[in-house]
C-alpha positions in Angstrom: -98.8 -64.1 107.1 -96.5 -63.2 110.1 -93.8 -65.6 108.8 -93.5 -63.0 105.6 -93.2 -60.0 107.9 -89.8 -61.1 109.5 -87.6 -60.9 106.2 -89.3 -57.3 105.5 -88.0 -56.2 109.1 -85.0 -57.9 108.6 -84.1 -56.1 105.2 -85.4 -52.9 106.6 -82.6 -53.0 109.3 -79.9 -54.3 106.6 -80.6 -51.6 104.4 -79.6 -49.4 107.2 -76.4 -51.5 107.8 -75.5 -51.1 104.1 -76.5 -47.4 103.7 -75.3 -45.8 106.8 -73.7 -48.3 109.0 -70.9 -49.7 106.8 -69.7 -46.2 105.8 -69.7 -45.3 109.5 -67.8 -48.1 110.6 -65.4 -47.2 107.6 -65.0 -43.7 108.8 -64.9 -44.3 112.6 -63.2 -47.9 113.0 -59.8 -46.2 114.2 -61.2 -44.0 116.7 -63.3 -46.8 118.2 -62.1 -48.0 121.9 -62.9 -51.4 122.0 -61.2 -54.7 123.0 -58.5 -55.9 120.6 -60.5 -59.0 119.7 -63.4 -56.8 118.9 -61.4 -54.1 117.0 -59.9 -56.7 114.5 -63.4 -58.1 113.8 -64.7 -54.2 113.2 -61.3 -53.6 111.1 -62.3 -56.7 108.9 -65.9 -55.6 108.6 -64.6 -52.0 107.7 -62.0 -53.2 105.1 -64.7 -54.7 102.8 -65.9 -53.1 99.8 -69.4 -51.8 99.7 -69.7 -54.6 97.1 -68.6 -57.3 99.3 -70.7 -56.2 102.4 -73.8 -55.9 100.4 -73.3 -59.5 99.0 -73.0 -60.8 102.3 -76.4 -59.1 103.3 -77.7 -60.4 100.2 -76.9 -63.9 101.0 -78.1 -63.4 104.6 -81.4 -62.2 103.4 -81.8 -65.3 100.7 -81.4 -67.4 103.7 -84.0 -65.3 106.0 -86.5 -65.7 102.8 -85.8 -69.4 102.5 -86.3 -69.9 106.0 -89.1 -68.0 106.5 -91.0 -69.6 103.5 -90.4 -73.1 104.9 -91.9 -71.9 108.3 -95.0 -70.6 106.4 -95.4 -73.7 104.7 -95.2 -75.9 107.7 -91.6 -77.0 107.8 -88.7 -75.8 110.1 -90.4 -73.7 112.4 -87.8 -74.5 115.1 -85.2 -73.1 112.7 -87.0 -70.1 112.0 -87.7 -69.3 115.8 -83.9 -70.0 116.0 -83.1 -67.0 113.3 -85.7 -64.7 115.0 -84.2 -65.0 118.3 -80.9 -64.7 116.9 -82.1 -61.8 115.0 -83.2 -60.1 118.3 -80.1 -60.9 120.0 -78.1 -59.2 117.0 -80.6 -56.1 117.5 -79.7 -56.1 121.4 -76.0 -56.2 120.5 -76.3 -53.1 118.4 -77.8 -51.3 121.5 -75.2 -52.5 123.6 -72.6 -51.3 121.0 -73.8 -47.8 121.0 -74.1 -47.8 124.9 -70.3 -49.3 125.3 -68.9 -46.5 123.0 -71.2 -43.7 124.3 -72.0 -42.5 120.6 -74.6 -42.8 118.2 -74.1 -45.6 115.7 -76.3 -45.4 112.6 -78.7 -48.7 112.8 -79.6 -48.7 116.2 -82.8 -47.0 115.4 -83.8 -49.7 113.3 -82.5 -52.2 115.6 -84.7 -51.0 118.3 -87.9 -50.8 115.9 -87.3 -54.1 114.2 -85.9 -56.1 117.5 -89.0 -55.0 119.1 -91.5 -56.0 116.4 -89.6 -59.4 116.0 -89.9 -60.1 119.6 -93.5 -59.5 119.7 -93.7 -62.1 116.4 -91.8 -64.4 118.4 -94.1 -64.4 121.3 -97.3 -64.5 118.9 -96.1 -67.4 116.8 -94.7 -69.7 119.6 -96.9 -68.7 122.8 -97.2 -72.3 123.4 -93.6 -73.3 123.1 -91.8 -74.1 126.2 -89.2 -71.7 127.2 -86.3 -74.2 127.4 -87.0 -74.9 123.8 -87.0 -71.5 123.1 -83.4 -70.9 124.6 -82.3 -74.1 122.9 -83.7 -72.8 119.4 -82.1 -69.2 120.0 -78.7 -70.9 120.8 -78.9 -72.9 117.5 -80.1 -70.0 115.3 -77.6 -67.7 116.8 -74.8 -70.5 115.9 -76.2 -70.7 112.4 -76.5 -67.1 111.8 -72.7 -66.8 112.9 -71.5 -69.6 111.1 -73.3 -68.2 108.0 -71.8 -64.8 108.1 -68.4 -66.6 108.5 -69.1 -68.3 105.4 -70.4 -65.3 103.7 -67.3 -63.4 105.0 -65.2 -65.8 103.4 -67.0 -65.9 100.2 -66.8 -62.4 100.1 -62.9 -62.6 99.4 -63.6 -63.6 96.1 -65.4 -60.7 95.2 
């Protein structure tokens, strides 16, 4: 059952990103004092239409569900561990963003709450997994998440 909790937590956070995070970014991107390479990424995300942004989130969610179901059925647990670790890193990134710009960012509350719960799930589900394996799986999961987001971002140009 724990394998099915992750997609729910993922979507709760992404609902906050869709409803409050993306509109906030659109309103505030020009005033954010961040390094240029980060500014370019933020401007690109802010310039997405609501439909494009939501389609990217939907594509990520479908992947999350499929990987979670595979893990639930006993296949691809390493990939499930990897995306969960990648998700926790994503949540930590939101907290760091908030601290860096010294402003509240919508989505940081759900990032903290869901990130902690997913962290607990990781330790519950993968208690016996070697730390090195967790690091490797986490790196693989994070890379896959980044590649998937870039792919979804590219696909969004067609909508």
